[in-house]
Residue, then its C-alpha position, 0 to 999 in steps of 0.5 A: m124852638t126850645i119851649f116847643v121841644l119842652l112842650v112836646s116832651i112834657i106831653q110825651s111824659f105825660s103820655i107814658s104816665l097816662g099809659v102806665g096808669s091806664s094799663t094797670l087799671a085795664i089788667s086790674n079791671f080785666f082780672v076783676a072782670i074775668a073772676d066770675g067767668k063772665i064780663d058784665d055789661t057794666e064791666r065792659r063799659m068801665m073797661g071801655v073807658v079805660y081802653i079809650v084813655l089808653r088810646v088817647a094815651m097812644i096817639l099822644i105817644l106816637i104823635s110826641t115821639l115821632i117829633l122828638l126823634s125826627l128832631a134828634y135824628a136831624s141834628t144827629g142822624l141815625a149814627g147819633m141816636s142812642a140804644f136808648h132811642f132804639g130801644q123807645i122806638m121798639a117798645t112803641i112799635v110792639l105797642f102798636v102792632n100788639a094793640m092792632l092784633m088785639t083789635a083784630h082778635l089775632m093775638p091770643s089772650n094768654f099774650g096780648p094783655a101781657i105784652q101790652a102791660g109790658n111795653w107800657y112799663t118798658l116805656g115807663i121804666l125807659f123814661a124814669l131812667v132819663p132823669l137818673g142818667l142811666t140811658g147808656f146801655t147798648f141795644t143788646q142789653f136793652f134787647l135782652a132785658y125787654i125780652t125777659w121782662l115781657v117773659l116775666a110780664v106774660s108769666i105773671i099774667n097767665g100765672i094770676m089768670a090760671l089762679l082765678r080759673a082755679r078759685r072759679h073751678g073750686v081747686l082754690t078757695k078764698 
Protein backbone atom coordinates (compact mmCIF):
# COMPACT_ATOMS: atom_id res chain seq x y z
CA MET A 1 0.00 0.00 0.00
CA THR A 2 2.86 2.38 0.81
CA ILE A 3 4.35 2.01 -2.69
CA PHE A 4 0.90 2.59 -4.22
CA VAL A 5 0.40 5.82 -2.21
CA LEU A 6 3.91 6.94 -3.12
CA LEU A 7 3.28 6.36 -6.84
CA VAL A 8 -0.09 8.15 -6.74
CA SER A 9 1.52 11.06 -4.87
CA ILE A 10 4.26 11.29 -7.50
CA ILE A 11 1.66 11.24 -10.29
CA GLN A 12 -0.24 14.01 -8.50
CA SER A 13 2.93 16.13 -8.15
CA PHE A 14 3.88 15.60 -11.79
CA SER A 15 0.34 16.42 -12.89
CA ILE A 16 0.26 19.67 -10.94
CA SER A 17 3.67 20.64 -12.33
CA LEU A 18 2.51 19.77 -15.83
CA GLY A 19 -0.67 21.80 -15.31
CA VAL A 20 1.13 24.87 -13.93
CA GLY A 21 3.66 24.83 -16.77
CA SER A 22 1.05 24.18 -19.45
CA SER A 23 -1.21 26.87 -18.04
CA THR A 24 1.67 29.33 -18.20
CA LEU A 25 2.27 28.35 -21.83
CA ALA A 26 -1.45 28.56 -22.64
CA ILE A 27 -1.71 32.11 -21.31
CA SER A 28 1.58 33.13 -22.99
CA ASN A 29 0.51 31.61 -26.31
CA PHE A 30 -2.86 33.33 -26.01
CA PHE A 31 -1.21 36.72 -25.49
CA VAL A 32 1.07 36.21 -28.49
CA ALA A 33 -1.83 34.94 -30.62
CA ILE A 34 -4.16 37.86 -29.85
CA ALA A 35 -1.49 40.55 -30.08
CA ASP A 36 -2.28 41.10 -33.77
CA GLY A 37 -6.04 40.85 -33.25
CA LYS A 38 -6.56 37.44 -34.80
CA ILE A 39 -5.63 33.85 -34.05
CA ASP A 40 -4.33 32.14 -37.19
CA ASP A 41 -4.39 28.39 -37.88
CA THR A 42 -0.80 27.79 -36.74
CA GLU A 43 -1.42 29.59 -33.45
CA ARG A 44 -4.69 27.69 -33.00
CA ARG A 45 -2.92 24.34 -33.57
CA MET A 46 -0.16 25.17 -31.09
CA MET A 47 -2.68 26.27 -28.49
CA GLY A 48 -4.67 23.08 -29.15
CA VAL A 49 -1.66 20.94 -28.23
CA VAL A 50 -1.21 22.85 -24.97
CA TYR A 51 -4.92 22.43 -24.16
CA ILE A 52 -4.62 18.66 -24.67
CA VAL A 53 -1.69 18.57 -22.23
CA LEU A 54 -3.77 20.60 -19.75
CA ARG A 55 -6.64 18.12 -20.06
CA VAL A 56 -4.29 15.17 -19.46
CA ALA A 57 -2.93 16.94 -16.37
CA MET A 58 -6.48 17.61 -15.15
CA ILE A 59 -7.53 13.97 -15.56
CA LEU A 60 -4.43 12.74 -13.72
CA ILE A 61 -4.97 15.30 -10.95
CA LEU A 62 -8.58 14.25 -10.57
CA ILE A 63 -7.76 10.55 -10.35
CA SER A 64 -4.76 10.95 -8.03
CA THR A 65 -6.53 13.48 -5.79
CA LEU A 66 -9.63 11.30 -5.46
CA ILE A 67 -7.48 8.31 -4.52
CA LEU A 68 -5.39 10.21 -1.96
CA LEU A 69 -8.33 12.06 -0.43
CA SER A 70 -10.37 8.87 -0.16
CA LEU A 71 -7.46 7.19 1.64
CA ALA A 72 -7.16 10.18 4.00
CA TYR A 73 -10.92 10.14 4.59
CA ALA A 74 -10.91 6.38 5.21
CA SER A 75 -8.21 6.70 7.86
CA THR A 76 -9.27 9.89 9.67
CA GLY A 77 -12.81 10.67 8.55
CA LEU A 78 -14.09 14.07 7.56
CA ALA A 79 -13.18 15.63 10.91
CA GLY A 80 -9.55 14.60 10.47
CA MET A 81 -9.13 16.32 7.13
CA SER A 82 -7.28 19.63 7.19
CA ALA A 83 -7.91 23.02 5.62
CA PHE A 84 -5.19 22.04 3.15
CA HIS A 85 -7.37 19.14 1.96
CA PHE A 86 -10.48 21.32 1.71
CA GLY A 87 -8.51 24.02 -0.13
CA GLN A 88 -7.21 21.39 -2.54
CA ILE A 89 -10.76 20.12 -3.11
CA MET A 90 -12.08 23.63 -3.67
CA ALA A 91 -9.34 24.62 -6.13
CA THR A 92 -9.77 21.35 -8.04
CA ILE A 93 -13.55 21.74 -8.27
CA VAL A 94 -13.23 25.34 -9.48
CA LEU A 95 -10.57 24.22 -11.99
CA PHE A 96 -12.96 21.64 -13.50
CA VAL A 97 -16.12 23.75 -13.37
CA ASN A 98 -14.36 26.72 -14.98
CA ALA A 99 -12.88 24.48 -17.70
CA MET A 100 -16.34 23.09 -18.49
CA LEU A 101 -17.87 26.57 -18.55
CA MET A 102 -15.11 27.83 -20.86
CA THR A 103 -15.52 24.82 -23.16
CA ALA A 104 -19.28 25.48 -23.33
CA HIS A 105 -18.54 29.19 -23.98
CA LEU A 106 -20.50 30.13 -20.85
CA MET A 107 -17.56 31.77 -19.07
CA PRO A 108 -16.56 35.21 -20.36
CA SER A 109 -13.04 35.32 -21.77
CA ASN A 110 -12.11 38.17 -19.45
CA PHE A 111 -12.57 35.82 -16.46
CA GLY A 112 -12.16 32.19 -17.60
CA PRO A 113 -8.47 32.04 -18.54
CA ALA A 114 -7.44 34.07 -15.49
CA ILE A 115 -9.49 31.87 -13.14
CA GLN A 116 -7.98 28.78 -14.75
CA ALA A 117 -4.42 30.09 -14.42
CA GLY A 118 -5.13 31.23 -10.87
CA ASN A 119 -6.37 27.76 -9.95
CA TRP A 120 -3.36 26.03 -11.47
CA TYR A 121 -1.05 28.35 -9.54
CA THR A 122 -3.11 27.82 -6.38
CA LEU A 123 -2.58 24.05 -6.65
CA GLY A 124 1.10 24.61 -7.38
CA ILE A 125 1.51 26.86 -4.37
CA LEU A 126 -0.45 24.52 -2.10
CA PHE A 127 1.79 21.60 -2.99
CA ALA A 128 4.94 23.71 -2.71
CA LEU A 129 3.93 24.43 0.91
CA VAL A 130 3.80 20.72 1.86
CA PRO A 131 7.57 20.00 2.07
CA LEU A 132 8.01 23.29 3.93
CA GLY A 133 5.48 22.19 6.56
CA LEU A 134 3.36 25.28 5.94
CA THR A 135 -0.05 23.63 5.68
CA GLY A 136 -1.35 24.54 9.12
CA PHE A 137 -3.57 27.37 7.89
CA THR A 138 -7.30 27.59 8.50
CA PHE A 139 -9.85 27.28 5.73
CA THR A 140 -10.79 30.94 6.24
CA GLN A 141 -7.15 31.95 5.72
CA PHE A 142 -6.96 29.78 2.61
CA PHE A 143 -10.26 31.12 1.25
CA LEU A 144 -9.27 34.78 1.72
CA ALA A 145 -5.87 34.22 0.12
CA TYR A 146 -7.47 32.21 -2.70
CA ILE A 147 -10.06 34.89 -3.52
CA THR A 148 -7.39 37.61 -3.33
CA TRP A 149 -5.17 35.61 -5.66
CA LEU A 150 -7.99 35.04 -8.18
CA VAL A 151 -8.86 38.75 -8.19
CA LEU A 152 -5.18 39.54 -8.75
CA ALA A 153 -4.95 36.95 -11.56
CA VAL A 154 -8.02 38.40 -13.29
CA SER A 155 -6.57 41.91 -12.92
CA ILE A 156 -3.17 40.91 -14.30
CA ILE A 157 -4.54 38.95 -17.25
CA ASN A 158 -7.07 41.65 -18.16
CA GLY A 159 -4.43 44.36 -17.72
CA ILE A 160 -2.10 42.60 -20.15
CA MET A 161 -4.97 42.10 -22.61
CA ALA A 162 -5.86 45.81 -22.35
CA LEU A 163 -2.23 46.75 -23.05
CA LEU A 164 -2.15 44.45 -26.08
CA ARG A 165 -5.44 45.91 -27.32
CA ALA A 166 -4.16 49.48 -26.85
CA ARG A 167 -0.93 48.66 -28.67
CA ARG A 168 -2.87 47.05 -31.53
CA HIS A 169 -5.05 50.15 -31.90
CA GLY A 170 -2.04 52.46 -31.90
CA VAL A 171 -2.68 53.98 -28.48
CA LEU A 172 0.66 52.60 -27.24
CA THR A 173 3.83 52.15 -29.21
CA LYS A 174 6.30 49.34 -28.81
